[in-house]
C-alpha positions as CSV (number, residue, x, y, z in Angstrom):
1,X,0.0,0.0,0.0
2,X,2.8,2.3,0.9
3,X,4.5,1.6,-2.4
4,X,1.3,2.1,-4.4
5,X,0.6,5.6,-2.9
6,X,3.5,7.3,-4.6
7,X,2.6,5.6,-7.8
8,X,-1.0,6.8,-7.5
9,X,0.1,10.3,-6.7
10,X,2.5,10.4,-9.6
11,X,-0.2,9.2,-12.0
12,X,-2.6,11.9,-10.7
13,X,0.1,14.5,-11.2
14,X,0.7,13.4,-14.8
15,X,-3.0,13.4,-15.5
16,X,-3.3,17.0,-14.2
17,X,-0.3,18.1,-16.3
18,X,-1.9,16.6,-19.4
19,X,-5.1,18.5,-18.7
20,X,-3.3,21.7,-18.3
21,X,-1.3,21.2,-21.4
22,X,-4.5,20.4,-23.3
23,X,-6.2,23.5,-22.1
24,X,-3.1,25.6,-22.8
25,X,-2.9,24.2,-26.4
26,X,-6.5,25.3,-26.9
27,X,-6.1,28.7,-25.3
28,X,-6.0,31.9,-27.3
29,X,-3.9,35.0,-26.8
30,X,-6.4,36.5,-24.3
31,X,-6.2,33.4,-22.1
32,X,-2.5,34.1,-21.5
33,X,-3.2,37.5,-20.0
34,X,-3.7,36.4,-16.4
35,X,-0.6,34.3,-16.4
36,X,1.5,37.1,-17.9
37,X,0.1,39.6,-15.4
38,X,1.0,37.3,-12.6
39,X,4.5,36.9,-14.0
40,X,5.0,40.6,-14.3
41,X,3.6,41.3,-10.8
42,X,5.9,38.7,-9.3
43,X,9.0,40.1,-10.9
44,X,8.2,43.7,-10.0
45,X,7.7,44.9,-13.6
46,X,5.0,47.4,-12.7
47,X,5.4,49.8,-15.7
48,X,5.2,46.9,-18.2
49,X,2.2,45.5,-16.3
50,X,0.5,48.9,-16.5
51,X,1.1,49.2,-20.3
52,X,-0.1,45.6,-20.9
53,X,-3.3,46.2,-18.9
54,X,-4.0,49.3,-21.0
55,X,-3.4,47.5,-24.2
56,X,-5.5,44.5,-23.1
57,X,-8.3,46.8,-22.1
58,X,-8.2,48.7,-25.4
59,X,-8.1,45.5,-27.5
60,X,-10.8,43.9,-25.3
61,X,-8.7,40.8,-24.6
62,X,-11.0,39.0,-22.2
63,X,-9.6,35.6,-20.9
64,X,-11.8,32.5,-21.2
65,X,-13.3,30.7,-18.1
66,X,-10.6,27.9,-18.2
67,X,-7.8,30.4,-18.3
68,X,-8.1,31.1,-14.6
69,X,-7.1,27.5,-13.8
70,X,-3.9,27.7,-15.8
71,X,-1.3,27.9,-13.0
72,X,1.5,26.4,-15.0
73,X,4.8,28.3,-15.3
74,X,4.7,31.0,-17.9
75,X,7.7,29.7,-19.8
76,X,6.2,26.2,-20.1
77,X,2.8,27.6,-21.1
78,X,4.4,29.7,-23.8
79,X,6.2,26.6,-25.2
80,X,3.0,24.7,-25.4
81,X,1.1,27.7,-26.9
82,X,3.7,28.1,-29.6
83,X,4.0,24.4,-30.4
84,X,0.2,24.1,-30.7
85,X,0.3,26.8,-33.4
86,X,3.3,25.3,-35.3
87,X,5.8,28.0,-34.3
88,X,9.3,26.6,-34.3
89,X,11.8,27.7,-31.7
90,X,15.3,28.8,-32.6
91,X,18.1,26.9,-31.1
92,X,20.2,28.8,-28.5
93,X,23.2,30.6,-29.7
94,X,25.6,28.6,-27.5
95,X,24.2,25.2,-28.7
96,X,26.0,23.3,-31.5
97,X,23.0,21.2,-32.3
98,X,21.0,21.6,-35.5
99,X,17.7,23.3,-35.5
100,X,15.9,20.2,-36.9
101,X,17.1,17.9,-34.1
102,X,14.7,19.2,-31.5
103,X,11.9,16.9,-30.3
104,X,8.3,17.5,-29.2
105,X,8.7,15.6,-25.9
106,X,8.2,17.1,-22.5
107,X,11.7,16.4,-21.4
108,X,13.3,19.3,-23.4
109,X,16.3,20.8,-21.8
110,X,16.0,23.9,-19.7
111,X,18.3,25.7,-22.2
112,X,15.6,25.5,-24.9
113,X,12.9,27.1,-22.8
114,X,14.5,30.5,-22.5
115,X,14.9,31.2,-26.2
116,X,11.3,30.0,-26.8
117,X,10.0,32.5,-24.2
118,X,12.0,35.3,-25.8
119,X,10.8,34.3,-29.2
120,X,7.2,34.5,-28.0
121,X,7.8,37.9,-26.4
122,X,9.4,39.2,-29.6
123,X,6.5,37.9,-31.7
124,X,4.0,39.7,-29.4
125,X,6.0,43.0,-29.4
126,X,6.1,43.3,-33.2
127,X,2.8,42.1,-34.6
128,X,2.9,44.4,-37.6
129,X,6.2,43.1,-38.7
130,X,5.1,39.5,-38.5
131,X,2.0,40.3,-40.5
132,X,3.9,42.1,-43.3
133,X,6.5,39.3,-43.6
134,X,4.0,36.5,-43.6
135,X,2.0,38.0,-46.5
136,X,-1.3,37.2,-44.9
137,X,-4.4,39.4,-45.5
138,X,-4.9,42.3,-43.2
139,X,-7.7,44.9,-42.8
140,X,-7.6,48.4,-44.2
141,X,-6.6,50.0,-40.9
142,X,-3.4,48.0,-40.4
143,X,-1.4,51.3,-40.9
144,X,-3.3,53.0,-38.1
145,X,-2.7,50.0,-35.8
146,X,1.0,50.6,-36.4
147,X,0.5,54.2,-35.5
148,X,-1.2,53.2,-32.3
149,X,1.7,51.0,-31.3
150,X,4.1,53.9,-32.1
151,X,2.3,56.5,-30.1
152,X,1.4,54.3,-27.1
153,X,2.7,55.3,-23.7
154,X,2.5,53.7,-20.3
155,X,-0.5,55.8,-19.2
156,X,-4.2,54.9,-19.6
157,X,-5.4,58.4,-20.4
158,X,-3.6,59.0,-23.7
159,X,-5.9,58.8,-26.8
160,X,-4.4,57.0,-29.7
161,X,-3.7,58.9,-33.0
162,X,-6.3,56.8,-34.8
163,X,-9.0,57.6,-32.2
164,X,-8.1,61.3,-32.2
165,X,-8.3,61.5,-36.0
166,X,-11.6,59.6,-36.0
167,X,-13.0,62.1,-33.5
168,X,-11.8,65.0,-35.6
169,X,-13.4,63.5,-38.7
170,X,-16.7,63.0,-36.9
171,X,-16.7,66.6,-35.5
172,X,-15.9,68.1,-38.9
173,X,-18.6,66.1,-40.6
174,X,-21.2,67.1,-38.0
175,X,-20.2,70.8,-38.2
176,X,-20.4,70.9,-42.0
177,X,-23.9,69.4,-41.8
178,X,-25.0,71.8,-39.1
179,X,-23.6,74.8,-40.9
180,X,-25.7,73.7,-43.9
181,X,-28.9,73.9,-41.9
182,X,-29.4,70.5,-40.2
183,X,-28.2,70.6,-36.6
184,X,-29.7,67.2,-35.7
185,X,-30.7,64.4,-38.2
186,X,-33.5,62.3,-36.8
187,X,-32.9,59.4,-39.1
188,X,-35.3,57.8,-41.7
189,X,-38.4,57.8,-39.4
190,X,-38.1,61.3,-37.8
191,X,-37.9,64.9,-38.9
192,X,-34.6,66.7,-39.0
193,X,-34.1,69.7,-36.7
194,X,-32.9,72.8,-38.4
195,X,-30.0,75.0,-37.3
196,X,-31.2,78.0,-35.3
197,X,-29.8,81.5,-35.9
198,X,-28.4,81.6,-32.5
199,X,-26.4,78.4,-33.1
200,X,-24.2,79.7,-36.0
201,X,-21.9,81.7,-33.8
202,X,-21.1,78.7,-31.6
203,X,-20.8,76.4,-34.7
204,X,-18.4,78.7,-36.4
205,X,-16.3,79.0,-33.2
206,X,-16.2,75.2,-33.1
207,X,-15.3,75.1,-36.8
208,X,-12.4,77.4,-36.1
209,X,-11.1,74.9,-33.5
210,X,-11.8,71.9,-35.7
211,X,-9.8,73.5,-38.6
212,X,-6.9,74.1,-36.3
213,X,-6.5,70.4,-35.2
214,X,-3.6,68.6,-36.8
215,X,-3.8,65.1,-38.2
216,X,-1.9,62.7,-36.0
217,X,-1.9,59.6,-38.1
218,X,0.4,58.9,-41.0
219,X,-0.1,60.8,-44.2
220,X,-1.1,57.7,-46.2
221,X,-3.4,56.1,-43.7
222,X,-7.1,55.7,-44.3
223,X,-8.1,57.6,-41.2
224,X,-5.9,60.6,-42.3
225,X,-7.5,60.7,-45.7
226,X,-10.9,60.6,-44.1
227,X,-10.0,63.5,-41.8
228,X,-8.7,65.5,-44.8
229,X,-12.0,64.9,-46.7
230,X,-14.1,65.9,-43.8
231,X,-12.1,69.1,-43.3
232,X,-12.4,70.0,-46.9
233,X,-16.2,69.6,-46.6
234,X,-16.1,71.8,-43.5
235,X,-14.1,74.5,-45.4
236,X,-16.8,74.5,-48.2
237,X,-19.6,74.8,-45.6
238,X,-17.9,77.7,-43.9
239,X,-17.4,79.5,-47.3
240,X,-21.1,79.1,-48.0
241,X,-22.1,80.5,-44.6
242,X,-19.6,83.4,-45.1
243,X,-20.9,84.3,-48.5
244,X,-24.5,84.4,-47.3
245,X,-23.6,86.3,-44.2
246,X,-21.8,89.1,-46.1
247,X,-24.9,89.7,-48.2
248,X,-27.8,89.2,-45.8
249,X,-26.2,89.1,-42.3
250,X,-27.0,89.1,-39.5
251,X,-24.2,91.0,-37.9
252,X,-23.6,88.3,-35.3
253,X,-23.0,85.7,-38.0
254,X,-20.7,88.1,-39.9
255,X,-18.7,88.7,-36.8
256,X,-18.3,85.0,-36.1
257,X,-17.2,84.4,-39.7
258,X,-14.7,87.2,-39.6
259,X,-13.2,85.8,-36.4
260,X,-12.8,82.4,-38.0
261,X,-11.3,83.8,-41.2
262,X,-9.0,86.1,-39.3
263,X,-7.6,83.2,-37.3
264,X,-7.2,80.7,-40.2
265,X,-6.3,82.7,-43.3
266,X,-3.1,84.3,-42.2
267,X,-1.7,81.1,-40.9
268,X,-2.8,79.2,-44.1
269,X,-1.0,81.8,-46.2
270,X,2.1,81.5,-44.0
271,X,2.0,77.7,-44.3
272,X,1.6,77.7,-48.0
273,X,4.4,80.3,-48.5
274,X,6.8,78.3,-46.4
275,X,6.0,75.0,-48.0
276,X,6.4,76.5,-51.5
277,X,9.7,78.1,-50.6
278,X,11.3,75.1,-49.0
279,X,13.3,73.1,-51.5
280,X,12.1,75.1,-54.5
281,X,15.6,76.3,-55.5
282,X,17.0,72.7,-55.5
283,X,14.0,71.2,-57.3
284,X,13.2,69.0,-54.3
285,X,9.5,68.9,-53.3
286,X,8.9,70.4,-49.9
287,X,7.8,68.2,-47.0
288,X,4.2,68.5,-45.9
289,X,3.6,71.4,-43.6
290,X,2.5,70.3,-40.1
291,X,0.1,73.1,-39.4
292,X,-3.5,73.5,-38.4
293,X,-4.6,75.3,-41.6
294,X,-2.7,73.2,-44.0
295,X,-6.0,71.6,-44.8
296,X,-7.2,74.9,-46.3
297,X,-6.3,74.7,-50.0
298,X,-5.1,77.9,-51.6
299,X,-8.0,78.2,-54.0
300,X,-10.4,77.7,-51.0
301,X,-8.6,80.6,-49.2
302,X,-9.0,82.7,-52.3
303,X,-12.7,82.1,-52.3
304,X,-12.9,83.1,-48.6
305,X,-11.1,86.4,-49.4
306,X,-13.2,87.4,-52.3
307,X,-16.2,88.9,-50.4
308,X,-14.0,91.0,-48.0
309,X,-14.6,94.4,-49.8
310,X,-18.4,93.8,-49.7
311,X,-18.1,92.8,-46.0
312,X,-16.3,96.0,-45.1
313,X,-19.0,98.0,-46.8
314,X,-21.8,96.1,-45.1
315,X,-20.2,96.3,-41.7
316,X,-20.3,100.1,-41.9
317,X,-19.1,101.7,-38.7
318,X,-21.4,99.8,-36.4
319,X,-18.9,97.0,-35.4
320,X,-15.4,98.5,-35.3
321,X,-13.9,95.4,-33.7
322,X,-15.0,93.1,-36.5
323,X,-13.9,95.6,-39.1
324,X,-10.5,95.8,-37.4
325,X,-10.1,92.0,-37.5
326,X,-11.1,91.9,-41.1
327,X,-8.6,94.6,-42.2
328,X,-5.8,93.0,-40.2
329,X,-6.4,89.5,-41.7
330,X,-6.6,91.1,-45.2
331,X,-3.3,93.0,-44.7
332,X,-1.5,89.9,-43.3
333,X,-2.5,87.8,-46.2
334,X,-1.7,90.5,-48.7
335,X,1.8,90.9,-47.2
336,X,2.5,87.2,-48.0
337,X,0.7,86.7,-51.3
338,X,2.9,86.8,-54.4
339,X,1.8,85.9,-57.9
340,X,4.3,83.0,-58.2
341,X,3.7,81.4,-54.8
342,X,0.0,82.1,-54.1
343,X,-1.6,82.9,-57.6
344,X,-5.2,82.3,-56.5
345,X,-4.8,84.5,-53.4
346,X,-3.1,87.2,-55.5
347,X,-6.0,87.2,-58.0
348,X,-8.5,87.4,-55.2
349,X,-6.7,90.4,-53.6
350,X,-6.8,92.2,-57.0
351,X,-10.5,91.6,-57.1
352,X,-10.9,92.9,-53.5
353,X,-9.0,96.1,-54.3
354,X,-11.2,96.8,-57.3
355,X,-14.2,97.0,-55.0
356,X,-12.5,98.7,-52.0
357,X,-13.1,102.4,-53.1
358,X,-16.7,102.7,-51.7
359,X,-15.4,101.8,-48.3
360,X,-13.3,105.0,-48.3
361,X,-15.5,107.3,-50.4
362,X,-17.7,107.6,-53.4
363,X,-15.5,110.0,-55.3
364,X,-16.5,111.3,-58.8
365,X,-13.8,111.5,-61.4
366,X,-12.1,114.9,-61.9
367,X,-13.9,117.2,-64.3
368,X,-12.6,117.6,-67.8
369,X,-12.3,121.4,-67.4
370,X,-8.9,122.1,-65.6
371,X,-10.2,125.3,-64.1
372,X,-13.4,123.7,-62.7
373,X,-13.6,123.4,-58.9
374,X,-13.0,120.0,-57.4
375,X,-16.2,118.1,-56.7
376,X,-17.0,116.9,-53.3
377,X,-17.1,113.1,-52.5
378,X,-19.6,111.2,-50.5
379,X,-17.6,109.7,-47.6
380,X,-17.9,106.0,-46.9
381,X,-17.8,104.0,-43.6
382,X,-14.1,104.8,-43.3
383,X,-14.7,108.3,-42.1
384,X,-16.9,107.3,-39.1
385,X,-14.6,104.5,-37.8
386,X,-12.4,105.0,-34.8
387,X,-8.9,106.3,-35.5
388,X,-7.2,102.9,-34.8
389,X,-9.4,101.2,-37.4
390,X,-8.7,103.9,-40.0
391,X,-5.0,103.5,-39.4
392,X,-5.4,99.8,-40.2
393,X,-7.3,100.5,-43.3
394,X,-4.6,102.9,-44.5
395,X,-1.9,100.4,-43.7
396,X,-3.6,98.0,-46.1
397,X,-2.6,100.2,-49.0
398,X,1.0,99.3,-48.4
399,X,0.4,95.6,-49.0
400,X,-2.2,95.3,-51.7
401,X,-0.9,93.9,-55.0
402,X,-2.4,96.8,-57.1
403,X,-3.8,100.2,-56.4
404,X,-6.4,101.5,-58.9
405,X,-7.3,105.1,-59.7
406,X,-10.7,104.7,-58.1
407,X,-9.1,103.5,-54.8
408,X,-6.4,106.2,-54.6
409,X,-8.9,108.9,-55.5
410,X,-11.3,107.7,-52.8
411,X,-8.4,107.5,-50.3
412,X,-7.4,111.1,-51.1
413,X,-10.9,112.4,-50.5
414,X,-11.4,110.3,-47.3
415,X,-8.1,111.2,-45.7
416,X,-8.3,114.9,-46.6
417,X,-12.0,115.3,-45.5
418,X,-12.6,117.8,-42.7
419,X,-12.8,116.1,-39.3
420,X,-15.7,115.9,-37.0
421,X,-15.9,118.7,-34.3
422,X,-13.4,118.0,-31.6
423,X,-11.5,115.4,-33.5
424,X,-8.4,117.6,-33.7
425,X,-8.4,118.7,-30.1
426,X,-5.5,116.4,-29.4
427,X,-4.2,116.5,-33.0
428,X,-0.6,115.3,-33.6
429,X,0.7,116.5,-36.9
430,X,3.3,113.8,-36.9
431,X,0.6,111.2,-37.1
432,X,-1.9,112.5,-39.5
433,X,-4.0,109.9,-41.3
434,X,-3.2,111.5,-44.7
435,X,0.5,111.3,-44.0
436,X,0.1,107.6,-43.2
437,X,-1.7,107.2,-46.6
438,X,1.3,108.9,-48.3
439,X,3.7,106.7,-46.5
440,X,1.7,103.5,-47.4
441,X,1.5,104.4,-51.1
442,X,5.2,105.4,-51.2
443,X,6.2,102.1,-49.7
444,X,4.2,100.2,-52.4
445,X,5.2,102.1,-55.5
446,X,5.0,99.0,-57.7
447,X,1.3,98.6,-57.1
448,X,0.3,101.7,-59.3
449,X,1.7,103.4,-62.4
450,X,4.1,106.2,-61.8
451,X,1.7,108.9,-63.1
452,X,-1.1,107.7,-60.8
453,X,1.2,107.7,-57.8
454,X,2.4,111.2,-58.7
455,X,-1.2,112.4,-59.0
456,X,-2.1,111.0,-55.6
457,X,0.9,112.7,-53.9
458,X,0.0,116.0,-55.6
459,X,-3.7,115.7,-54.4
460,X,-2.5,115.3,-50.8
461,X,0.1,118.0,-51.3
462,X,-2.3,120.7,-52.4
463,X,-5.6,119.5,-50.9
464,X,-5.2,120.0,-47.1
465,X,-8.7,120.9,-45.7
466,X,-7.4,123.4,-43.1
467,X,-4.2,125.3,-42.2
468,X,-3.9,123.2,-39.0
469,X,-3.1,120.1,-41.1
470,X,-1.4,121.8,-44.0
471,X,2.1,121.7,-42.6
472,X,2.2,118.0,-41.8
473,X,0.3,116.8,-44.9
474,X,2.2,119.0,-47.4
475,X,5.6,118.1,-46.0
476,X,4.9,114.4,-46.1
477,X,3.6,114.5,-49.7
478,X,6.4,116.8,-50.8
479,X,9.1,114.4,-49.5
480,X,7.3,111.5,-51.2
481,X,7.2,113.4,-54.5
482,X,10.9,114.2,-54.3
483,X,11.7,110.5,-53.7
484,X,10.2,109.6,-57.1
485,X,13.2,111.2,-58.8
486,X,15.5,108.2,-57.9
487,X,18.2,110.4,-56.4
488,X,17.3,113.6,-58.2
489,X,14.8,115.5,-56.1
490,X,14.1,118.0,-58.8
491,X,13.1,115.2,-61.2
492,X,10.3,114.1,-58.8
493,X,9.1,117.7,-58.4
494,X,9.1,118.2,-62.2
495,X,7.1,115.0,-62.6
496,X,4.3,116.5,-60.5
497,X,4.5,120.1,-61.6
498,X,1.8,119.9,-64.2
499,X,-0.6,118.3,-61.7
500,X,0.4,121.0,-59.1
501,X,-0.6,123.7,-61.6
502,X,-3.9,122.0,-62.3
503,X,-4.6,121.6,-58.6
504,X,-3.9,125.3,-58.0
505,X,-6.3,126.4,-60.7
506,X,-9.0,124.1,-59.2
507,X,-8.3,125.4,-55.8
508,X,-8.5,129.1,-57.0
509,X,-12.0,128.3,-58.5
510,X,-13.0,126.9,-55.1
511,X,-12.0,129.8,-52.9
512,X,-9.1,132.1,-51.8
513,X,-8.3,130.0,-48.7
514,X,-8.1,126.8,-50.8
515,X,-5.9,128.6,-53.3
516,X,-3.5,129.7,-50.5
517,X,-3.2,126.1,-49.2
518,X,-2.6,124.8,-52.7
519,X,0.1,127.5,-53.2
520,X,1.6,126.5,-49.9
521,X,1.8,122.8,-51.0
522,X,3.6,123.9,-54.2
523,X,6.1,125.9,-52.2
524,X,6.8,123.0,-49.8
525,X,7.5,120.7,-52.8
526,X,9.9,123.3,-54.2
527,X,11.5,123.8,-50.8
528,X,12.0,120.0,-50.2
529,X,13.6,119.6,-53.6
530,X,15.8,122.7,-53.2
531,X,17.0,121.6,-49.8
532,X,17.8,118.1,-51.0
533,X,19.8,119.6,-54.0
534,X,21.6,122.4,-52.2
535,X,24.5,120.3,-50.8
536,X,25.0,122.8,-48.0
537,X,28.4,122.2,-46.4
538,X,30.0,120.4,-49.4
539,X,32.6,122.6,-50.9
540,X,33.2,120.6,-54.1
541,X,29.6,120.0,-54.9
542,X,27.5,122.5,-56.8
543,X,23.7,122.6,-56.2
544,X,21.6,120.8,-58.7
545,X,19.1,122.9,-60.7
546,X,15.7,121.9,-61.9
547,X,14.7,121.7,-65.6
548,X,14.6,125.1,-67.4
549,X,10.8,125.2,-67.5
550,X,10.6,124.6,-63.7
551,X,13.4,127.0,-63.0
552,X,11.4,129.8,-64.7
553,X,8.1,129.0,-63.0
554,X,9.3,128.8,-59.4
555,X,10.0,132.6,-58.9
556,X,6.4,133.4,-60.1
557,X,5.1,130.9,-57.4
558,X,7.2,132.4,-54.7
559,X,6.2,136.0,-55.6
560,X,2.6,135.0,-55.7
561,X,2.9,133.4,-52.2
562,X,4.6,136.5,-50.8
563,X,1.9,138.7,-52.3
564,X,-0.9,136.5,-50.9
565,X,0.6,136.5,-47.4
566,X,0.8,140.3,-47.4
567,X,-2.7,140.8,-48.7
568,X,-5.3,142.2,-46.4
569,X,-7.6,139.1,-46.7
570,X,-4.9,136.7,-45.5
571,X,-5.5,135.1,-42.1
572,X,-2.7,135.0,-39.6
573,X,-2.3,131.2,-40.1
574,X,-2.1,131.6,-43.8
575,X,0.4,134.4,-43.7
576,X,2.6,132.6,-41.2
577,X,2.6,129.4,-43.3
578,X,3.3,131.1,-46.6
579,X,6.1,133.2,-45.1
580,X,7.7,130.1,-43.6
581,X,7.5,128.3,-47.0
582,X,9.0,131.1,-49.0
583,X,11.8,131.6,-46.5
584,X,12.7,127.9,-46.9
585,X,12.8,128.2,-50.7
586,X,15.0,131.3,-50.6
587,X,17.3,129.9,-48.0
588,X,17.9,126.7,-50.0
589,X,18.1,128.4,-53.3
590,X,19.1,132.1,-53.0
591,X,19.2,132.4,-56.8
592,X,15.4,132.6,-56.8
593,X,15.5,135.9,-54.9
594,X,16.3,138.1,-57.8
595,X,13.6,136.7,-60.2
596,X,11.1,136.7,-57.4
597,X,11.7,140.4,-56.7
598,X,11.5,141.0,-60.5
599,X,8.1,139.3,-60.5
600,X,6.9,141.6,-57.7
601,X,8.2,144.6,-59.5
602,X,6.0,143.6,-62.5
603,X,3.0,143.8,-60.2
604,X,4.1,147.2,-58.9
605,X,4.7,148.4,-62.5
606,X,1.1,147.3,-63.4
607,X,-0.3,149.3,-60.5
608,X,1.7,152.4,-61.4
609,X,0.6,152.1,-65.0
610,X,-3.0,151.7,-64.0
611,X,-2.8,154.8,-61.8
612,X,-1.1,156.9,-64.5
613,X,-3.7,155.8,-67.1
614,X,-6.6,156.7,-64.8
615,X,-5.2,160.1,-64.0
616,X,-4.5,161.0,-67.6
617,X,-8.0,159.8,-68.8
618,X,-10.2,161.4,-66.2
619,X,-8.7,163.6,-63.5
620,X,-12.1,163.7,-61.7
621,X,-12.4,159.9,-61.5
622,X,-13.2,158.2,-58.2
623,X,-9.9,156.4,-57.6
624,X,-11.4,154.3,-54.9
625,X,-12.9,152.2,-57.6
626,X,-9.7,151.7,-59.6
627,X,-8.6,148.1,-59.5
628,X,-5.5,146.3,-60.6
629,X,-5.5,142.6,-61.9
630,X,-3.0,140.7,-59.9
631,X,-2.6,136.9,-60.3
632,X,-6.1,136.6,-61.9
633,X,-7.6,138.5,-59.0
634,X,-8.7,142.2,-58.7
635,X,-7.2,144.4,-56.0
636,X,-7.6,148.1,-55.4
637,X,-4.5,150.1,-56.1
638,X,-3.7,150.8,-52.5
639,X,-3.9,147.2,-51.5
640,X,-1.8,146.1,-54.5
641,X,1.0,148.6,-53.7
642,X,0.9,147.8,-50.0
643,X,1.0,144.0,-50.5
644,X,3.8,144.3,-53.1
645,X,5.9,146.5,-50.9
646,X,5.5,144.1,-47.9
647,X,6.3,141.1,-50.1
648,X,9.4,142.8,-51.5
649,X,10.7,143.6,-48.0
650,X,10.1,140.0,-47.0
651,X,12.1,138.7,-50.0
652,X,15.0,141.1,-49.3
653,X,15.2,140.2,-45.7
654,X,15.1,136.4,-46.5
655,X,18.0,136.9,-48.9
656,X,20.0,139.0,-46.4
657,X,19.5,136.3,-43.8
658,X,21.0,133.7,-46.1
659,X,23.9,135.9,-47.0
660,X,24.7,136.8,-43.3
661,X,24.6,133.1,-42.1
662,X,27.0,132.1,-44.9
663,X,25.4,128.7,-45.1
664,X,25.1,128.8,-48.8
665,X,27.9,130.0,-51.1
666,X,25.4,130.6,-53.8
667,X,24.1,133.8,-52.1
668,X,27.3,135.8,-52.9
669,X,27.1,134.9,-56.5
670,X,23.6,136.1,-56.9
671,X,23.9,139.2,-54.5
672,X,24.4,141.7,-57.3
673,X,21.4,140.5,-59.4
674,X,19.3,140.5,-56.3
675,X,20.4,144.1,-55.4
676,X,19.6,145.4,-58.9
677,X,16.1,143.7,-58.9
678,X,15.4,145.1,-55.4
679,X,16.4,148.7,-56.2
680,X,14.3,148.5,-59.4
681,X,11.2,147.2,-57.5
682,X,11.6,149.9,-54.8
683,X,11.8,152.6,-57.4
684,X,8.6,151.4,-59.1
685,X,6.8,151.2,-55.7
686,X,7.8,154.8,-55.0
687,X,6.5,156.0,-58.3
688,X,3.2,154.2,-57.8
689,X,2.8,155.6,-54.3
690,X,3.6,159.2,-55.6
691,X,0.9,158.8,-58.3
692,X,-1.6,157.9,-55.6
693,X,-0.7,160.9,-53.5
694,X,-0.9,163.1,-56.5
695,X,-4.3,161.8,-57.4
696,X,-5.6,162.1,-53.8
697,X,-6.5,158.4,-53.7
698,X,-7.9,157.5,-50.3
699,X,-5.3,155.4,-48.5
700,X,-2.4,156.9,-50.5
701,X,-0.6,157.7,-47.3
702,X,-0.6,154.1,-46.3
703,X,0.7,153.0,-49.7
704,X,3.4,155.7,-49.5
705,X,4.5,154.6,-46.1
706,X,4.8,150.9,-47.2
707,X,6.8,152.0,-50.3
708,X,9.1,154.1,-48.1
709,X,9.7,151.2,-45.7
710,X,10.6,149.0,-48.6
711,X,13.1,151.5,-49.9
712,X,14.7,151.6,-46.5
713,X,15.0,147.8,-46.3
714,X,16.6,147.7,-49.7
715,X,19.1,150.4,-48.8
716,X,20.0,148.7,-45.5
717,X,20.5,145.4,-47.4
718,X,22.4,146.6,-50.5
719,X,23.3,150.2,-49.8
720,X,22.2,153.3,-51.8
721,X,21.7,153.3,-55.5
722,X,24.8,152.9,-57.5
């Protein structure tokens, strides 16, 4: 009995081992999970155990009921599991035996078990590699499974790339459907629920976030292609909503659309520009750009841009923040769009510019008659926007690919329009909106023909609405006009001189004050060019001179400005501005002093001749009605003599100031000619005043006093008559 007990126990043990082996051979991969977990827990491999649990949970590896009774050693169980599936084990590296000499018996050596376990572990770790090498059929998402393996971490809360892209696809698909009017589909048996007006704002905000989500899976995976298709559909849906909102509103939907476009379009343009530039020189195709808006194709972005001009008009001045975002997005895209890199965007911006003029002003074309007054424009929404938004609108001119005559004409009218009451209480002449417009156009010279750019500068130069802005506006436009000469300031001034003359004639038809500001602008243009060409301080450089036609016209303009400043109707602001401008011209180019005084002498001679003719014709004539035509205007004789005398004294003193400071060596060369012209003018003024005194003209004493003061100024400057 005692000898039979061990035999029975041994038989029972063998029977149990055979049952375990049979169950192990029938077990699947999920049945091994409990044994592997036990093995990992026993050996303290907690991180590996956590990762395995997460993977088993994600792949739904549920062990069978019989797996709980498998208490065999993990190594032995792995051998049985592999042999049941016909997987051969490699011989250990240290063994000299051949791979085909192994047997299937249970008495295998312990050295064979370790490689078998390692083999099983390696096969579990790289399932994708085993599938690809075996040539067996796989499902369409095998690429994504590989991505899952690659992105897996040892935490349970990380979503796989496949799941993330699937969620992005679902969200984009739903948002596209909802933006098209169906917020909830009830299925075949129910009635769909339409999208409410209050839902569009939230849907567009969600679409903005959906379009900024990157694709995590590989570029050629099925899930990545689905995500791209869903985003393209969402882009089309957003474009449809945007186009409808521009035309019919409401304002909330427009604002939500502009917010989305302002966030997506600049980044899309940047991504497209960088991707097109990388590798283009070497002929190598650029790698895909990993950016949120890379899903926005360039032609789709161009379609989004197309309604922007209409949107700016429809927004009016009621939503400055939305207008500000729209202008900023448009300027950012325009700064990056070139015809070779972004052709569709470039074409869309050209179309936007062609419709942009009404936003600034509805300006009629200039009249065909050069002496007809300038017609007033109907100002657009630009004039009622806050200053910061107007600055953004003006800055857009520096980035647009083209600038049409309608746009520049509208900008000139809008920026030179009189401000609302109180607008200039804190006015800073260094930051005038018109000067910003000049700077923007000057920085984008290639966008408009040279003649059109010159005309715009002249319009700003001579069209200041008030004397308070004239200084800043005219100086900015004069400097821009001089810069057109490509190093020769007189060339730029000569380019615009014809337009300056036309502007002066139109301003004279409008009013005396407008004529004075136009005259001031012409003087500033001459002063800027003369100062840039004087080369003061350079001994070996002679001053540049303007073309002959311009050289002869400038003294007449200076004389007219001096006469206008000395006239009785001149305001203190006008007189001060004109005196300052004429002094600048004579300081920079003293050679203009003599011909200027000669032009003033012609005015005095005309007055003296008129007085002599009136006295000879009718001694009893009422000389208070005698008028003298001066610069296309009629002045009474006393006013003409007084203004001419004052203007001559101003010209003489300006020349003496230049000669005394010795800043310009030109003054000594032209001193004799200036002295001769000044003495001649003083003599004519004295004769005209004597004729008035002889004829008992009222106010003759005032004219005689002015003439006498001029003679004294000439004598002090150049000495007595020679």
